[in-house]
C-alpha positions as a Markdown table, in Angstrom:
| # | Residue | x | y | z |
|---|---|---|---|---|
| 1 | Unk | 0.0 | 0.0 | 0.0 |
| 2 | Unk | 1.4 | 3.4 | -0.9 |
| 3 | Unk | 2.2 | 5.8 | 1.9 |
| 4 | Unk | 0.5 | 9.2 | 2.3 |
| 5 | Unk | 3.8 | 10.7 | 1.2 |
| 6 | Unk | 3.8 | 8.7 | -2.0 |
| 7 | Unk | 0.2 | 9.5 | -2.8 |
| 8 | Unk | 0.8 | 13.2 | -2.5 |
| 9 | Unk | 4.1 | 13.1 | -4.3 |
| 10 | Unk | 2.5 | 11.2 | -7.2 |
| 11 | Unk | -0.1 | 14.0 | -7.6 |
| 12 | Unk | 2.7 | 16.6 | -7.6 |
| 13 | Unk | 4.7 | 14.6 | -10.2 |
| 14 | Unk | 1.7 | 14.3 | -12.4 |
| 15 | Unk | 1.3 | 18.1 | -12.4 |
| 16 | Unk | 5.0 | 18.5 | -13.2 |
| 17 | Unk | 4.8 | 16.0 | -16.0 |
| 18 | Unk | 2.0 | 18.0 | -17.6 |
| 19 | Unk | 4.3 | 21.1 | -17.6 |
| 20 | Unk | 2.7 | 22.9 | -14.7 |
| 21 | Unk | 4.6 | 24.0 | -11.5 |
| 22 | Unk | 2.3 | 23.3 | -8.5 |
| 23 | Unk | 4.1 | 25.9 | -6.3 |
| 24 | Unk | 3.7 | 28.6 | -8.9 |
| 25 | Unk | 0.2 | 28.9 | -7.8 |
| 26 | Unk | -2.3 | 30.9 | -9.8 |
| 27 | Unk | -3.9 | 33.3 | -7.3 |
| 28 | Unk | -7.1 | 33.9 | -9.2 |
| 29 | Unk | -9.2 | 33.2 | -6.1 |
| 30 | Unk | -8.6 | 33.4 | -2.4 |
| 31 | Unk | -6.4 | 30.9 | -0.6 |
| 32 | Unk | -8.3 | 27.6 | -0.2 |
| 33 | Unk | -10.1 | 27.5 | 3.1 |
| 34 | Unk | -12.6 | 25.5 | 5.2 |
| 35 | Unk | -16.2 | 26.6 | 4.6 |
| 36 | Unk | -17.1 | 25.5 | 8.2 |
| 37 | Unk | -14.3 | 27.3 | 10.1 |
| 38 | Unk | -13.4 | 29.9 | 7.5 |
| 39 | Unk | -9.8 | 29.3 | 8.2 |
| 40 | Unk | -7.3 | 28.8 | 5.3 |
| 41 | Unk | -5.6 | 25.5 | 4.6 |
| 42 | Unk | -1.8 | 25.6 | 4.8 |
| 43 | Unk | 1.3 | 23.8 | 3.8 |
| 44 | Unk | 1.0 | 21.1 | 1.1 |
| 45 | Unk | -2.8 | 21.4 | 1.3 |
| 46 | Unk | -2.6 | 24.8 | -0.3 |
| 47 | Unk | -1.0 | 23.2 | -3.4 |
| 48 | Unk | -3.3 | 20.1 | -3.4 |
| 49 | Unk | -6.5 | 22.2 | -3.3 |
| 50 | Unk | -5.1 | 24.8 | -5.7 |
| 51 | Unk | -4.3 | 22.1 | -8.3 |
| 52 | Unk | -8.0 | 21.0 | -8.3 |
| 53 | Unk | -8.8 | 24.1 | -10.4 |
| 54 | Unk | -12.1 | 25.3 | -8.8 |
| 55 | Unk | -13.0 | 29.0 | -8.8 |
| 56 | Unk | -14.4 | 28.9 | -5.2 |
| 57 | Unk | -11.9 | 28.7 | -2.4 |
| 58 | Unk | -14.3 | 26.9 | 0.0 |
| 59 | Unk | -14.1 | 23.2 | 0.9 |
| 60 | Unk | -15.8 | 20.8 | 3.2 |
| 61 | Unk | -16.1 | 17.1 | 3.9 |
| 62 | Unk | -19.0 | 14.9 | 2.7 |
| 63 | Unk | -20.4 | 14.8 | 6.3 |
| 64 | Unk | -20.1 | 18.6 | 6.7 |
| 65 | Unk | -22.1 | 18.9 | 3.4 |
| 66 | Unk | -24.9 | 16.6 | 4.6 |
| 67 | Unk | -24.9 | 18.2 | 8.1 |
| 68 | Unk | -25.6 | 21.6 | 6.4 |
| 69 | Unk | -28.6 | 20.2 | 4.5 |
| 70 | Unk | -26.8 | 19.7 | 1.3 |
| 71 | Unk | -25.1 | 16.9 | -0.6 |
| 72 | Unk | -22.2 | 16.2 | -3.0 |
| 73 | Unk | -23.3 | 15.9 | -6.6 |
| 74 | Unk | -23.4 | 12.5 | -8.1 |
| 75 | Unk | -20.2 | 11.4 | -9.8 |
| 76 | Unk | -18.0 | 14.0 | -8.1 |
| 77 | Unk | -14.6 | 13.0 | -6.8 |
| 78 | Unk | -13.1 | 14.5 | -3.7 |
| 79 | Unk | -9.6 | 15.9 | -3.2 |
| 80 | Unk | -7.1 | 14.5 | -0.8 |
| 81 | Unk | -5.7 | 16.7 | 2.0 |
| 82 | Unk | -3.3 | 15.8 | 4.8 |
| 83 | Unk | -2.9 | 16.4 | 8.5 |
| 84 | Unk | -0.5 | 15.4 | 11.2 |
| 85 | Unk | -1.5 | 13.0 | 14.0 |
| 86 | Unk | 0.8 | 12.5 | 16.9 |
| 87 | Unk | 1.7 | 9.0 | 18.0 |
| 88 | Unk | 2.2 | 8.8 | 21.8 |
| 89 | Unk | 3.8 | 5.3 | 22.1 |
| 90 | Unk | 7.2 | 5.8 | 23.8 |
| 91 | Unk | 8.5 | 2.4 | 22.8 |
| 92 | Unk | 7.5 | 2.5 | 19.2 |
| 93 | Unk | 10.2 | 2.9 | 16.4 |
| 94 | Unk | 9.6 | 4.8 | 13.2 |
| 95 | Unk | 7.5 | 3.2 | 10.6 |
| 96 | Unk | 9.1 | 3.8 | 7.2 |
| 97 | Unk | 5.8 | 4.1 | 5.4 |
| 98 | Unk | 3.9 | 6.6 | 7.6 |
| 99 | Unk | 6.2 | 8.4 | 10.1 |
| 100 | Unk | 8.5 | 11.3 | 9.6 |
| 101 | Unk | 12.2 | 10.4 | 9.3 |
| 102 | Unk | 13.1 | 11.2 | 12.9 |
| 103 | Unk | 10.0 | 9.7 | 14.5 |
| 104 | Unk | 11.8 | 7.8 | 17.3 |
| 105 | Unk | 12.2 | 10.3 | 20.2 |
| 106 | Unk | 12.9 | 10.1 | 23.9 |
| 107 | Unk | 9.5 | 11.6 | 24.6 |
| 108 | Unk | 7.8 | 8.9 | 22.4 |
| 109 | Unk | 5.9 | 11.6 | 20.4 |
| 110 | Unk | 6.0 | 11.0 | 16.6 |
| 111 | Unk | 4.2 | 12.9 | 13.9 |
| 112 | Unk | 2.3 | 10.6 | 11.6 |
| 113 | Unk | 0.9 | 11.9 | 8.3 |
| 114 | Unk | -2.7 | 11.0 | 7.6 |
| 115 | Unk | -5.2 | 12.1 | 5.0 |
| 116 | Unk | -8.9 | 12.6 | 4.4 |
| 117 | Unk | -11.1 | 13.9 | 1.5 |
| 118 | Unk | -12.8 | 17.2 | 1.0 |
| 119 | Unk | -15.1 | 18.6 | -1.8 |
| 120 | Unk | -15.3 | 22.1 | -3.2 |
| 121 | Unk | -18.6 | 23.8 | -2.8 |
| 122 | Unk | -18.9 | 23.8 | -6.6 |
| 123 | Unk | -19.2 | 20.0 | -6.3 |
| 124 | Unk | -22.1 | 20.3 | -3.9 |
| 125 | Unk | -25.8 | 21.1 | -4.1 |
| 126 | Unk | -27.8 | 23.2 | -1.6 |
| 127 | Unk | -24.7 | 24.6 | 0.0 |
| 128 | Unk | -24.3 | 28.3 | 0.4 |
| 129 | Unk | -20.8 | 29.9 | 0.4 |
| 130 | Unk | -19.5 | 33.4 | 0.3 |
| 131 | Unk | -18.7 | 34.9 | -3.1 |
| 132 | Unk | -15.1 | 34.3 | -4.2 |
| 133 | Unk | -13.3 | 37.5 | -4.8 |
| 134 | Unk | -10.0 | 37.5 | -6.7 |
| 135 | Unk | -7.0 | 39.0 | -4.8 |
| 136 | Unk | -6.0 | 42.4 | -5.9 |
| 137 | Unk | -2.2 | 42.5 | -6.7 |
| 138 | Unk | -0.5 | 44.9 | -4.3 |
| 139 | Unk | 3.1 | 45.9 | -4.7 |
| 140 | Unk | 2.6 | 48.0 | -1.5 |
| 141 | Unk | 1.8 | 44.8 | 0.4 |
| 142 | Unk | 5.0 | 43.2 | -0.9 |
| 143 | Unk | 7.1 | 46.2 | 0.2 |
| 144 | Unk | 5.3 | 46.1 | 3.6 |
| 145 | Unk | 6.2 | 42.4 | 4.1 |
| 146 | Unk | 9.9 | 43.2 | 3.4 |
| 147 | Unk | 9.9 | 46.2 | 5.7 |
| 148 | Unk | 8.0 | 44.4 | 8.5 |
| 149 | Unk | 10.3 | 41.4 | 8.6 |
| 150 | Unk | 11.5 | 41.4 | 12.3 |
| 151 | Unk | 15.0 | 40.4 | 13.1 |
| 152 | Unk | 15.7 | 40.4 | 9.3 |
| 153 | Unk | 19.1 | 39.7 | 7.7 |
| 154 | Unk | 21.1 | 42.5 | 6.4 |
| 155 | Unk | 19.9 | 43.4 | 2.9 |
| 156 | Unk | 22.3 | 44.9 | 0.4 |
| 157 | Unk | 22.3 | 45.7 | -3.3 |
| 158 | Unk | 24.5 | 43.6 | -5.6 |
| 159 | Unk | 24.7 | 42.1 | -9.1 |
| 160 | Unk | 23.3 | 38.7 | -8.1 |
| 161 | Unk | 20.5 | 37.5 | -5.8 |
| 162 | Unk | 21.8 | 35.4 | -2.9 |
| 163 | Unk | 21.6 | 34.6 | 0.8 |
| 164 | Unk | 24.8 | 33.9 | 2.7 |
| 165 | Unk | 24.1 | 32.2 | 6.0 |
| 166 | Unk | 27.6 | 32.7 | 7.4 |
| 167 | Unk | 27.2 | 36.5 | 7.3 |
| 168 | Unk | 23.4 | 36.5 | 7.4 |
| 169 | Unk | 23.2 | 38.8 | 4.3 |
| 170 | Unk | 20.7 | 38.9 | 1.5 |
| 171 | Unk | 22.0 | 40.4 | -1.7 |
| 172 | Unk | 19.5 | 41.7 | -4.3 |
| 173 | Unk | 19.9 | 43.4 | -7.6 |
| 174 | Unk | 18.0 | 46.7 | -8.0 |
| 175 | Unk | 14.4 | 46.5 | -9.1 |
| 176 | Unk | 15.4 | 47.9 | -12.5 |
| 177 | Unk | 17.4 | 44.8 | -13.2 |
| 178 | Unk | 14.1 | 42.8 | -13.6 |
| 179 | Unk | 11.7 | 42.9 | -16.5 |
| 180 | Unk | 8.6 | 42.9 | -14.3 |
| 181 | Unk | 7.9 | 43.7 | -10.6 |
| 182 | Unk | 6.6 | 40.2 | -9.9 |
| 183 | Unk | 10.0 | 38.8 | -10.9 |
| 184 | Unk | 11.7 | 41.1 | -8.5 |
| 185 | Unk | 9.5 | 40.2 | -5.5 |
| 186 | Unk | 9.5 | 36.5 | -6.4 |
| 187 | Unk | 13.3 | 36.4 | -6.2 |
| 188 | Unk | 13.4 | 38.7 | -3.1 |
| 189 | Unk | 11.0 | 36.5 | -1.2 |
| 190 | Unk | 12.9 | 33.4 | -2.3 |
| 191 | Unk | 16.1 | 34.8 | -0.7 |
| 192 | Unk | 14.2 | 35.9 | 2.4 |
| 193 | Unk | 12.8 | 32.4 | 2.8 |
| 194 | Unk | 16.3 | 31.1 | 2.7 |
| 195 | Unk | 17.2 | 33.5 | 5.5 |
| 196 | Unk | 14.8 | 31.9 | 7.9 |
| 197 | Unk | 17.3 | 29.0 | 8.0 |
| 198 | Unk | 19.5 | 31.0 | 10.3 |
| 199 | Unk | 20.0 | 29.9 | 13.9 |
| 200 | Unk | 18.5 | 33.2 | 15.2 |
| 201 | Unk | 15.2 | 32.3 | 13.3 |
| 202 | Unk | 13.9 | 28.9 | 12.5 |
| 203 | Unk | 17.3 | 27.2 | 12.7 |
| 204 | Unk | 16.5 | 25.0 | 9.7 |
| 205 | Unk | 19.4 | 22.8 | 8.8 |
| 206 | Unk | 23.0 | 22.8 | 9.9 |
| 207 | Unk | 23.7 | 26.6 | 9.9 |
| 208 | Unk | 26.2 | 26.2 | 7.1 |
| 209 | Unk | 25.9 | 26.6 | 3.3 |
| 210 | Unk | 24.4 | 23.7 | 1.5 |
| 211 | Unk | 26.7 | 22.1 | -1.2 |
| 212 | Unk | 25.3 | 22.8 | -4.7 |
| 213 | Unk | 23.6 | 19.7 | -6.1 |
| 214 | Unk | 23.4 | 17.9 | -2.8 |
| 215 | Unk | 20.1 | 16.5 | -1.4 |
| 216 | Unk | 20.2 | 19.1 | 1.3 |
| 217 | Unk | 20.5 | 21.8 | -1.3 |
| 218 | Unk | 17.5 | 20.5 | -3.2 |
| 219 | Unk | 15.4 | 20.4 | -0.1 |
| 220 | Unk | 16.2 | 23.9 | 0.9 |
| 221 | Unk | 15.6 | 25.2 | -2.7 |
| 222 | Unk | 12.1 | 23.7 | -2.6 |
| 223 | Unk | 11.4 | 25.3 | 0.7 |
| 224 | Unk | 12.5 | 28.7 | -0.8 |
| 225 | Unk | 10.4 | 28.2 | -4.0 |
| 226 | Unk | 7.3 | 27.4 | -2.0 |
| 227 | Unk | 7.9 | 30.0 | 0.6 |
| 228 | Unk | 8.2 | 32.7 | -2.1 |
| 229 | Unk | 5.0 | 31.5 | -3.7 |
| 230 | Unk | 3.2 | 31.7 | -0.4 |
| 231 | Unk | 4.4 | 35.2 | 0.3 |
| 232 | Unk | 3.5 | 36.3 | -3.2 |
| 233 | Unk | 0.0 | 34.9 | -2.6 |
| 234 | Unk | -0.6 | 37.1 | 0.4 |
| 235 | Unk | 0.0 | 40.1 | -1.9 |
| 236 | Unk | -2.2 | 38.6 | -4.8 |
| 237 | Unk | 0.9 | 38.6 | -7.0 |
| 238 | Unk | 1.3 | 35.9 | -9.6 |
| 239 | Unk | 4.8 | 35.1 | -10.7 |
| 240 | Unk | 5.5 | 35.2 | -14.4 |
| 241 | Unk | 9.0 | 33.7 | -14.3 |
| 242 | Unk | 9.3 | 31.3 | -17.1 |
| 243 | Unk | 10.4 | 27.7 | -16.1 |
| 244 | Unk | 12.2 | 25.7 | -18.7 |
| 245 | Unk | 11.9 | 21.9 | -19.3 |
| 246 | Unk | 15.2 | 21.3 | -17.5 |
| 247 | Unk | 13.8 | 22.9 | -14.4 |
| 248 | Unk | 10.7 | 20.7 | -14.5 |
| 249 | Unk | 12.7 | 17.5 | -15.2 |
| 250 | Unk | 15.1 | 18.3 | -12.4 |
| 251 | Unk | 12.3 | 18.4 | -9.8 |
| 252 | Unk | 10.6 | 15.3 | -11.2 |
| 253 | Unk | 13.8 | 13.4 | -10.6 |
| 254 | Unk | 14.4 | 14.9 | -7.1 |
| 255 | Unk | 10.9 | 14.2 | -5.9 |
| 256 | Unk | 11.0 | 10.6 | -7.3 |
| 257 | Unk | 14.2 | 10.1 | -5.2 |
| 258 | Unk | 12.6 | 11.3 | -2.0 |
| 259 | Unk | 8.8 | 11.0 | -1.7 |
| 260 | Unk | 8.7 | 12.8 | 1.6 |
| 261 | Unk | 10.4 | 15.9 | 0.4 |
| 262 | Unk | 7.5 | 17.8 | -1.1 |
| 263 | Unk | 5.2 | 17.4 | 2.0 |
| 264 | Unk | 7.9 | 18.3 | 4.5 |
| 265 | Unk | 9.3 | 21.1 | 2.4 |
| 266 | Unk | 5.8 | 22.6 | 2.1 |
| 267 | Unk | 5.4 | 22.5 | 5.9 |
| 268 | Unk | 8.7 | 24.2 | 6.4 |
| 269 | Unk | 7.9 | 26.8 | 3.7 |
| 270 | Unk | 4.7 | 27.6 | 5.6 |
| 271 | Unk | 6.7 | 28.1 | 8.8 |
| 272 | Unk | 9.1 | 30.3 | 6.9 |
| 273 | Unk | 6.4 | 32.5 | 5.4 |
| 274 | Unk | 4.7 | 32.8 | 8.8 |
| 275 | Unk | 8.0 | 33.9 | 10.4 |
| 276 | Unk | 8.5 | 36.6 | 7.8 |
| 277 | Unk | 4.9 | 37.8 | 8.0 |
| 278 | Unk | 5.1 | 38.0 | 11.8 |
| 279 | Unk | 2.9 | 36.7 | 14.7 |
| 280 | Unk | -0.2 | 38.6 | 13.7 |
| 281 | Unk | -0.4 | 37.0 | 10.2 |
| 282 | Unk | 0.9 | 33.6 | 11.3 |
| 283 | Unk | -1.9 | 33.3 | 13.9 |
| 284 | Unk | -4.5 | 32.8 | 11.1 |
| 285 | Unk | -4.2 | 29.0 | 10.6 |
| 286 | Unk | -6.3 | 26.0 | 10.0 |
| 287 | Unk | -6.8 | 23.4 | 12.8 |
| 288 | Unk | -6.3 | 20.7 | 10.1 |
| 289 | Unk | -3.1 | 21.5 | 8.2 |
| 290 | Unk | 0.2 | 20.0 | 7.3 |
| 291 | Unk | 2.3 | 22.3 | 9.5 |
| 292 | Unk | 3.0 | 20.6 | 12.8 |
| 293 | Unk | 5.3 | 21.9 | 15.5 |
| 294 | Unk | 8.6 | 20.0 | 15.7 |
| 295 | Unk | 8.2 | 18.2 | 12.4 |
| 296 | Unk | 11.8 | 17.5 | 11.3 |
| 297 | Unk | 13.1 | 19.4 | 8.4 |
| 298 | Unk | 13.0 | 17.1 | 5.4 |
| 299 | Unk | 14.7 | 14.3 | 7.4 |
| 300 | Unk | 17.6 | 16.4 | 8.7 |
């Protein structure tokens, strides 16, 4: 039986194989959210629900639909989303199919990935939902995110975009070096997401530069790609950066080699975006998401 990680990764791989980048999310509607609680889904669930292609951002379970006096239309198929469930058995070792890679702990608490199915309100009958308004792109919001980053790294102007963890410095070319403003903010948010690795922030990884081409490098790059997309989404900005076939094929191979990477990277990207946005923005979260406290960083 396939693990939850494999099921999710297969969905992401299918999207990549069709030439689409799941984390370059089209923000034509609001962030996917629960119709019942009104709270947004987070982490990998944002991608899974966004890939479904519905114009309404509102989702609910089959039971929630019937409890509200409605029903799911005949022939409709639900969408898988995931959540973390904590195992409390102190003597139990990690199960390679369901547990995170550092499941065995002295405390005996291990995060287990589980899933369930939800339906978009467009797949239902007799269910009322708020109108879905498209986000208004806001450069001012993007600038405010950068200015509001507490305990931020030093930001300097240079010829190439980078983050150097040993000096805690983000280097960015001037906005005029980019063809469009969305490219500038996409790259800027990418580097700021990298900066959350630092020991004074989320302490993600070893605190030293990742060797180019290594597994750790790929994991961190995926976190930065997703983190940047999440931050762009809060501003209603859609990235127009062109991705070539080599980029897509690289991620197909990387994700095939590590079926856990995309789920755990999305969880870490959400934490990074929350950190940059600050406590007030990070407080808005779903009770059923894929961002658990103390979930190991991609097996490190």
